[in-house]
C-alpha positions as a Markdown table, in Angstrom:
| # | Residue | x | y | z |
|---|---|---|---|---|
| 1 | Met | -110.7 | 87.1 | -140.0 |
| 2 | Ala | -110.7 | 87.0 | -143.8 |
| 3 | Val | -110.3 | 90.7 | -144.2 |
| 4 | Ala | -107.5 | 90.9 | -141.7 |
| 5 | Glu | -105.5 | 88.3 | -143.6 |
| 6 | Arg | -105.0 | 90.8 | -146.3 |
| 7 | Pro | -102.4 | 93.7 | -146.2 |
| 8 | Pro | -103.8 | 96.6 | -144.3 |
| 9 | Ala | -103.9 | 98.8 | -147.5 |
| 10 | Arg | -106.4 | 96.3 | -148.9 |
| 11 | Trp | -108.7 | 95.9 | -145.9 |
| 12 | Ala | -111.4 | 98.4 | -147.0 |
| 13 | Glu | -111.2 | 97.4 | -150.7 |
| 14 | Phe | -111.3 | 93.7 | -150.0 |
| 15 | Phe | -114.4 | 94.1 | -147.7 |
| 16 | Arg | -116.1 | 96.1 | -150.4 |
| 17 | Glu | -115.3 | 93.5 | -153.1 |
| 18 | Arg | -115.9 | 90.3 | -151.2 |
| 19 | Trp | -118.3 | 90.8 | -148.3 |
| 20 | Leu | -120.3 | 93.9 | -148.9 |
| 21 | Pro | -122.1 | 92.5 | -152.0 |
| 22 | Gln | -123.0 | 89.3 | -150.0 |
| 23 | Leu | -124.4 | 91.4 | -147.1 |
| 24 | Arg | -126.5 | 93.5 | -149.5 |
| 25 | Asp | -127.8 | 90.5 | -151.5 |
| 26 | Gly | -128.8 | 88.8 | -148.2 |
| 27 | Gly | -130.7 | 91.8 | -147.0 |
| 28 | Val | -128.4 | 92.3 | -144.0 |
| 29 | Asp | -128.6 | 95.6 | -142.3 |
| 30 | Leu | -127.2 | 94.8 | -138.9 |
| 31 | Gln | -124.0 | 92.7 | -138.6 |
| 32 | Val | -122.1 | 91.6 | -135.5 |
| 33 | Leu | -118.4 | 91.4 | -136.3 |
| 34 | Pro | -116.7 | 88.9 | -134.0 |
| 35 | Val | -112.9 | 89.1 | -133.4 |
| 36 | Phe | -111.8 | 85.4 | -133.3 |
| 37 | Val | -108.1 | 84.7 | -132.8 |
| 38 | Asp | -107.2 | 81.2 | -134.1 |
| 39 | Asp | -104.6 | 78.9 | -132.5 |
| 40 | Arg | -101.6 | 80.0 | -134.5 |
| 41 | Tyr | -101.6 | 83.3 | -132.6 |
| 42 | Arg | -102.1 | 81.9 | -129.1 |
| 43 | Pro | -100.9 | 82.6 | -126.5 |
| 44 | Glu | -98.1 | 85.0 | -127.3 |
| 45 | Gly | -99.6 | 86.8 | -130.2 |
| 46 | Ala | -103.3 | 86.8 | -129.1 |
| 47 | Leu | -103.5 | 90.4 | -127.9 |
| 48 | Arg | -101.6 | 91.7 | -130.9 |
| 49 | Gln | -104.0 | 89.9 | -133.3 |
| 50 | Thr | -107.0 | 91.0 | -131.3 |
| 51 | Leu | -105.9 | 94.6 | -131.7 |
| 52 | Arg | -105.0 | 94.1 | -135.3 |
| 53 | Met | -108.5 | 92.8 | -136.1 |
| 54 | Ile | -110.2 | 95.7 | -134.2 |
| 55 | Glu | -108.1 | 98.1 | -136.2 |
| 56 | Cys | -109.2 | 96.2 | -139.3 |
| 57 | Ala | -112.9 | 96.7 | -138.4 |
| 58 | His | -112.4 | 100.4 | -138.0 |
| 59 | Thr | -110.5 | 100.7 | -141.3 |
| 60 | Leu | -113.0 | 98.7 | -143.3 |
| 61 | Ala | -115.8 | 100.8 | -141.9 |
| 62 | Glu | -114.0 | 104.1 | -142.5 |
| 63 | Gly | -113.1 | 103.1 | -146.0 |
| 64 | Asn | -116.7 | 102.2 | -146.8 |
| 65 | Ala | -118.5 | 104.9 | -145.0 |
| 66 | Asp | -121.2 | 105.2 | -147.7 |
| 67 | Ala | -122.2 | 101.6 | -147.0 |
| 68 | Val | -121.4 | 100.5 | -143.4 |
| 69 | Arg | -121.0 | 102.2 | -140.1 |
| 70 | Leu | -119.3 | 100.9 | -136.9 |
| 71 | Cys | -121.8 | 101.6 | -134.1 |
| 72 | Leu | -121.1 | 102.1 | -130.4 |
| 73 | Asp | -124.6 | 102.3 | -129.0 |
| 74 | Gly | -128.2 | 101.6 | -129.8 |
| 75 | Ala | -128.9 | 105.1 | -131.0 |
| 76 | Gln | -126.0 | 104.8 | -133.5 |
| 77 | Val | -127.5 | 101.5 | -134.8 |
| 78 | Asp | -130.9 | 103.2 | -135.3 |
| 79 | Arg | -129.3 | 106.1 | -137.1 |
| 80 | Ala | -127.3 | 103.8 | -139.4 |
| 81 | Leu | -130.4 | 101.8 | -140.3 |
| 82 | Asp | -132.4 | 105.0 | -140.8 |
| 83 | Asp | -129.6 | 106.3 | -143.1 |
| 84 | Gly | -129.7 | 103.1 | -145.2 |
| 85 | Val | -126.2 | 101.9 | -144.2 |
| 86 | Ile | -125.3 | 98.6 | -142.6 |
| 87 | Ala | -124.7 | 98.8 | -138.9 |
| 88 | Leu | -121.6 | 97.0 | -137.7 |
| 89 | Val | -121.2 | 96.0 | -134.0 |
| 90 | Leu | -117.8 | 94.8 | -132.8 |
| 91 | Ala | -117.6 | 91.7 | -130.7 |
| 92 | Leu | -115.1 | 89.3 | -129.1 |
| 93 | Glu | -115.5 | 85.6 | -129.5 |
| 94 | Ser | -113.6 | 84.5 | -126.4 |
| 95 | Met | -110.9 | 86.7 | -125.0 |
| 96 | Pro | -107.5 | 85.0 | -125.5 |
| 97 | Gly | -105.8 | 88.4 | -125.8 |
| 98 | Leu | -106.9 | 89.4 | -122.3 |
| 99 | Asp | -106.1 | 86.1 | -120.5 |
| 100 | Ser | -107.2 | 87.0 | -116.9 |
| 101 | Ser | -106.4 | 90.8 | -117.3 |
| 102 | Val | -110.0 | 92.0 | -116.8 |
| 103 | Glu | -108.6 | 95.5 | -116.3 |
| 104 | Leu | -108.1 | 95.7 | -120.1 |
| 105 | Leu | -111.9 | 95.4 | -120.8 |
| 106 | Pro | -112.3 | 99.2 | -120.5 |
| 107 | Thr | -109.5 | 99.5 | -123.1 |
| 108 | Leu | -111.3 | 97.3 | -125.5 |
| 109 | His | -114.5 | 99.1 | -124.8 |
| 110 | Arg | -112.8 | 102.4 | -125.7 |
| 111 | Leu | -111.8 | 100.7 | -129.0 |
| 112 | Gly | -115.4 | 99.9 | -129.8 |
| 113 | Val | -116.0 | 96.4 | -128.6 |
| 114 | Arg | -119.7 | 96.1 | -127.4 |
| 115 | Val | -120.4 | 92.3 | -127.3 |
| 116 | Ala | -118.1 | 89.6 | -125.8 |
| 117 | Ser | -117.9 | 86.0 | -124.7 |
| 118 | Ile | -115.2 | 84.6 | -122.4 |
| 119 | Ala | -114.6 | 81.1 | -123.8 |
| 120 | His | -114.6 | 79.2 | -127.0 |
| 121 | Trp | -114.3 | 75.4 | -127.1 |
| 122 | Gly | -111.8 | 74.7 | -124.3 |
| 123 | Arg | -110.6 | 76.1 | -121.0 |
| 124 | Thr | -109.6 | 79.8 | -120.5 |
| 125 | Pro | -108.5 | 81.7 | -117.4 |
| 126 | Leu | -112.1 | 83.0 | -117.2 |
| 127 | Ala | -114.3 | 79.9 | -117.8 |
| 128 | Asp | -114.6 | 76.5 | -119.5 |
| 129 | Gly | -116.0 | 76.3 | -123.0 |
| 130 | Ser | -118.7 | 73.8 | -123.8 |
| 131 | Gly | -116.1 | 71.3 | -125.1 |
| 132 | Glu | -115.0 | 70.9 | -121.4 |
| 133 | Asp | -118.5 | 70.3 | -120.0 |
| 134 | Ala | -117.2 | 67.1 | -118.3 |
| 135 | Thr | -115.3 | 69.3 | -115.8 |
| 136 | Gly | -118.5 | 70.9 | -114.5 |
| 137 | Gly | -116.6 | 74.2 | -114.3 |
| 138 | Arg | -118.2 | 77.5 | -113.4 |
| 139 | Leu | -116.6 | 80.9 | -113.9 |
| 140 | Thr | -113.3 | 81.6 | -112.3 |
| 141 | His | -112.9 | 84.6 | -110.0 |
| 142 | Ala | -111.6 | 86.5 | -113.0 |
| 143 | Gly | -114.6 | 85.4 | -115.1 |
| 144 | Val | -117.0 | 86.7 | -112.5 |
| 145 | Ala | -115.1 | 90.0 | -112.5 |
| 146 | Ala | -115.4 | 90.1 | -116.3 |
| 147 | Val | -119.2 | 89.8 | -116.1 |
| 148 | Arg | -119.3 | 92.6 | -113.6 |
| 149 | Glu | -117.0 | 94.8 | -115.6 |
| 150 | Met | -118.9 | 94.2 | -118.9 |
| 151 | Glu | -122.2 | 95.1 | -117.2 |
| 152 | Arg | -120.6 | 98.3 | -115.8 |
| 153 | Leu | -119.3 | 99.3 | -119.2 |
| 154 | Gly | -122.4 | 98.5 | -121.2 |
| 155 | Met | -120.9 | 95.5 | -123.1 |
| 156 | Ile | -123.4 | 92.7 | -123.7 |
| 157 | Phe | -122.3 | 89.3 | -122.4 |
| 158 | Asp | -122.5 | 86.4 | -124.9 |
| 159 | Val | -123.1 | 82.9 | -123.5 |
| 160 | Ser | -122.5 | 81.1 | -126.8 |
| 161 | His | -119.6 | 78.6 | -126.5 |
| 162 | Leu | -119.7 | 78.8 | -122.7 |
| 163 | Gly | -119.9 | 75.5 | -120.8 |
| 164 | Ala | -123.2 | 74.4 | -119.3 |
| 165 | Arg | -122.3 | 75.2 | -115.7 |
| 166 | Gly | -120.8 | 78.5 | -116.8 |
| 167 | Val | -124.0 | 79.5 | -118.5 |
| 168 | Glu | -125.9 | 78.7 | -115.3 |
| 169 | His | -123.4 | 80.7 | -113.4 |
| 170 | Val | -123.7 | 83.8 | -115.7 |
| 171 | Leu | -127.5 | 83.6 | -115.4 |
| 172 | Glu | -127.2 | 83.6 | -111.6 |
| 173 | Leu | -124.9 | 86.7 | -111.8 |
| 174 | Ala | -126.6 | 88.6 | -114.6 |
| 175 | Gly | -127.9 | 92.0 | -113.6 |
| 176 | Arg | -128.4 | 93.0 | -117.3 |
| 177 | Pro | -129.6 | 91.2 | -120.4 |
| 178 | Val | -127.3 | 88.6 | -121.9 |
| 179 | Met | -127.5 | 87.1 | -125.3 |
| 180 | Ala | -126.5 | 83.9 | -127.1 |
| 181 | Thr | -125.1 | 85.1 | -130.4 |
| 182 | His | -125.1 | 81.7 | -132.1 |
| 183 | Ser | -126.6 | 78.8 | -130.2 |
| 184 | Ser | -129.3 | 76.3 | -131.1 |
| 185 | Ala | -131.7 | 74.2 | -129.1 |
| 186 | Arg | -130.4 | 71.2 | -127.2 |
| 187 | Ala | -133.9 | 69.7 | -126.9 |
| 188 | Leu | -133.9 | 69.1 | -130.7 |
| 189 | Arg | -130.2 | 68.2 | -131.0 |
| 190 | Asp | -128.3 | 67.0 | -127.9 |
| 191 | His | -124.9 | 68.7 | -128.6 |
| 192 | His | -122.9 | 70.6 | -126.0 |
| 193 | Arg | -122.8 | 73.7 | -128.2 |
| 194 | Asn | -126.6 | 74.0 | -127.8 |
| 195 | Leu | -128.7 | 75.5 | -125.0 |
| 196 | Thr | -131.1 | 73.5 | -122.8 |
| 197 | Asp | -134.7 | 74.8 | -122.4 |
| 198 | Asp | -133.9 | 76.0 | -118.9 |
| 199 | Gln | -130.9 | 78.0 | -120.3 |
| 200 | Ile | -133.0 | 79.4 | -123.1 |
| 201 | Arg | -135.6 | 80.5 | -120.5 |
| 202 | Gly | -132.9 | 81.9 | -118.4 |
| 203 | Val | -131.5 | 84.1 | -121.2 |
| 204 | Ala | -135.0 | 85.3 | -121.9 |
| 205 | Ala | -135.6 | 86.1 | -118.2 |
| 206 | Thr | -132.7 | 88.6 | -118.3 |
| 207 | Gly | -134.4 | 90.3 | -121.3 |
| 208 | Gly | -131.9 | 88.8 | -123.7 |
| 209 | Val | -132.0 | 87.1 | -127.1 |
| 210 | Val | -131.0 | 83.6 | -128.3 |
| 211 | Cys | -129.8 | 83.7 | -131.9 |
| 212 | Val | -130.1 | 80.3 | -133.5 |
| 213 | Asn | -127.0 | 78.8 | -135.1 |
| 214 | Phe | -127.2 | 77.6 | -138.7 |
| 215 | Phe | -124.3 | 75.1 | -138.4 |
| 216 | Pro | -125.6 | 71.7 | -139.7 |
| 217 | Val | -124.2 | 69.4 | -136.9 |
| 218 | Phe | -125.8 | 71.6 | -134.2 |
| 219 | Leu | -129.3 | 71.2 | -135.9 |
| 220 | Ala | -129.4 | 67.5 | -136.4 |
| 221 | Glu | -127.1 | 64.5 | -136.0 |
| 222 | Asp | -128.1 | 62.9 | -139.3 |
| 223 | Ser | -127.3 | 64.7 | -142.6 |
| 224 | Ala | -130.9 | 64.2 | -143.6 |
| 225 | Gly | -131.8 | 66.9 | -141.1 |
| 226 | His | -129.3 | 69.4 | -142.4 |
| 227 | Thr | -132.0 | 71.5 | -144.0 |
| 228 | Val | -133.5 | 75.0 | -143.8 |
| 229 | Asp | -136.7 | 73.5 | -142.4 |
| 230 | Arg | -134.7 | 71.9 | -139.6 |
| 231 | Leu | -133.2 | 75.3 | -138.8 |
| 232 | Val | -136.8 | 76.7 | -138.6 |
| 233 | Asp | -137.6 | 73.9 | -136.2 |
| 234 | His | -135.0 | 75.2 | -133.9 |
| 235 | Ile | -136.1 | 78.8 | -134.3 |
| 236 | Glu | -139.7 | 77.9 | -133.5 |
| 237 | His | -138.6 | 75.8 | -130.5 |
| 238 | Val | -136.6 | 78.7 | -129.1 |
| 239 | Ala | -139.6 | 81.0 | -129.7 |
| 240 | Asp | -142.0 | 78.5 | -128.0 |
| 241 | Val | -139.7 | 78.2 | -124.9 |
| 242 | Ala | -138.4 | 81.8 | -124.6 |
| 243 | Gly | -141.2 | 83.8 | -126.2 |
| 244 | Ile | -141.2 | 85.4 | -129.7 |
| 245 | Asp | -139.4 | 88.5 | -128.3 |
| 246 | His | -136.3 | 86.5 | -127.4 |
| 247 | Val | -135.2 | 84.7 | -130.6 |
| 248 | Gly | -133.0 | 85.8 | -133.5 |
| 249 | Leu | -130.5 | 84.5 | -136.1 |
| 250 | Gly | -126.9 | 83.6 | -135.5 |
| 251 | Pro | -125.7 | 82.0 | -138.7 |
| 252 | Asp | -122.1 | 81.3 | -137.9 |
| 253 | Phe | -121.1 | 81.5 | -141.6 |
| 254 | Val | -117.5 | 80.2 | -141.6 |
| 255 | Arg | -116.9 | 78.2 | -144.8 |
| 256 | Glu | -115.6 | 81.0 | -147.0 |
| 257 | Val | -113.6 | 82.5 | -144.1 |
| 258 | Leu | -111.8 | 79.3 | -143.4 |
| 259 | His | -111.1 | 78.8 | -147.0 |
| 260 | Asp | -109.5 | 82.3 | -147.1 |
| 261 | Val | -107.4 | 82.0 | -143.9 |
| 262 | Thr | -106.3 | 78.3 | -143.9 |
| 263 | Pro | -103.1 | 77.3 | -145.7 |
| 264 | Pro | -103.4 | 74.2 | -147.9 |
| 265 | Cys | -101.0 | 72.4 | -145.6 |
| 266 | Cys | -103.3 | 72.3 | -142.6 |
| 267 | Glu | -107.0 | 72.5 | -143.5 |
| 268 | Asp | -108.4 | 70.7 | -140.4 |
| 269 | Phe | -109.9 | 73.4 | -138.2 |
| 270 | Gly | -112.4 | 70.8 | -136.8 |
| 271 | Phe | -113.4 | 70.3 | -133.2 |
| 272 | Asp | -114.5 | 66.8 | -132.1 |
| 273 | Gly | -114.6 | 65.6 | -135.7 |
| 274 | Ile | -116.9 | 68.4 | -136.9 |
| 275 | Asp | -116.3 | 69.6 | -140.5 |
| 276 | Pro | -116.0 | 73.3 | -140.2 |
| 277 | Gly | -116.8 | 73.7 | -143.9 |
| 278 | Ala | -120.2 | 72.2 | -143.6 |
| 279 | Ala | -123.2 | 74.3 | -144.4 |
| 280 | Leu | -126.9 | 74.0 | -145.1 |
| 281 | Pro | -127.9 | 73.9 | -148.8 |
| 282 | Gly | -127.9 | 77.5 | -150.1 |
| 283 | Leu | -126.9 | 78.8 | -146.7 |
| 284 | Asp | -123.1 | 78.9 | -146.8 |
| 285 | Gly | -123.0 | 82.7 | -146.6 |
| 286 | Pro | -125.1 | 85.8 | -146.2 |
| 287 | Arg | -126.5 | 85.7 | -149.7 |
| 288 | Gly | -128.7 | 82.7 | -148.7 |
| 289 | Leu | -130.5 | 84.5 | -145.9 |
| 290 | Pro | -133.7 | 85.1 | -147.9 |
| 291 | Leu | -134.2 | 81.3 | -147.8 |
| 292 | Val | -134.8 | 81.6 | -144.1 |
| 293 | Thr | -137.4 | 84.2 | -144.6 |
| 294 | Glu | -139.1 | 82.0 | -147.2 |
| 295 | Ala | -139.1 | 79.0 | -144.8 |
| 296 | Leu | -140.6 | 81.1 | -142.0 |
| 297 | Leu | -143.3 | 82.3 | -144.3 |
| 298 | Arg | -144.1 | 78.7 | -145.4 |
| 299 | Arg | -144.6 | 77.8 | -141.7 |
| 300 | Gly | -147.3 | 80.5 | -141.6 |
| 301 | Leu | -145.7 | 82.7 | -139.0 |
| 302 | Pro | -147.2 | 86.2 | -138.7 |
| 303 | Ala | -145.2 | 88.9 | -140.5 |
| 304 | Asp | -144.6 | 90.8 | -137.3 |
| 305 | Asp | -143.1 | 87.7 | -135.6 |
| 306 | Ile | -140.8 | 87.0 | -138.7 |
| 307 | Leu | -139.5 | 90.6 | -138.5 |
| 308 | Lys | -138.7 | 90.0 | -134.8 |
| 309 | Ile | -136.8 | 86.8 | -135.6 |
| 310 | Leu | -134.9 | 88.4 | -138.6 |
| 311 | Gly | -133.4 | 91.1 | -136.4 |
| 312 | Gly | -136.0 | 93.1 | -134.7 |
| 313 | Asn | -135.4 | 91.5 | -131.3 |
| 314 | Val | -131.6 | 92.0 | -131.5 |
| 315 | Arg | -132.2 | 95.6 | -132.6 |
| 316 | Arg | -134.5 | 96.1 | -129.6 |
| 317 | Leu | -131.8 | 94.7 | -127.2 |
| 318 | Phe | -129.1 | 96.8 | -128.7 |
| 319 | Arg | -131.3 | 99.9 | -128.5 |
| 320 | Ala | -131.8 | 99.3 | -124.8 |
| 321 | Glu | -128.4 | 98.0 | -123.7 |
| 322 | Leu | -125.6 | 98.5 | -126.2 |
| 323 | Gly | -123.0 | 100.9 | -124.8 |
| 324 | Arg | -125.1 | 102.0 | -121.9 |
| 325 | Pro | -122.9 | 102.2 | -118.8 |
| 326 | Arg | -124.3 | 101.2 | -115.5 |
């Protein structure tokens, strides 16, 4: 989002100046890039902005080929990491550009999209987001078709942001592993954006991974719980429920992005009174990620388990499923 706000001639340079140093300092070697289209482009401009951001991803990767590589399958991810460059995987966070036109999923797949969700906070033609849990809505016919088409193409389905009944519906339908790219544990914080233990077990049963969200309000209701240690509580809970092979990190770093893309006139991007600029101390961006490693070490977790949490599980999932057509 932040890079795409700049003129196209600046995309590669801005990424190199602003984001690449943060990724390197944080030790990031695999980054999912989500295309998120904010409200000012919806509905009429959503597809155009989706395509613009996809083009932005390709441009920043091509302009920084010595440092990052846009990867289309698990083998490409492995080669990028072996070559010492950061592997980028293109994703969609909701699909406002598609509406109910599931037939466009192959087009987006051809453009490099490999992970996708079908709702954000509210209702879409495919499903209800978690902010609409009171409706009890499952996937629409088009939403079911989207799951089937994504599985056929080798795109990984992301249940983060999906309403509770929608998550259950996807788990009923799933014939391939699904993931939650940024969701925490509802047993520790009863918020609609978090997953219940049954849902966590369901994702694990598909062979998928639950990547724990760092956003403070999803970790604890009281600000006293907005700490790295509380984040590790959620990580350990997911590992206990799902198994150590099914937990990862889904930071949801948005503070700097929103500062970059929000005009001074209208800074409220909040949902349900949530401050989108909130962050855990020291964890408002990728540079802070070593704090998570340190906290996991303090808990006494085995090194092999920590490596799985820090990305090994996601890499294994991508190696097995990313871009692999049915």
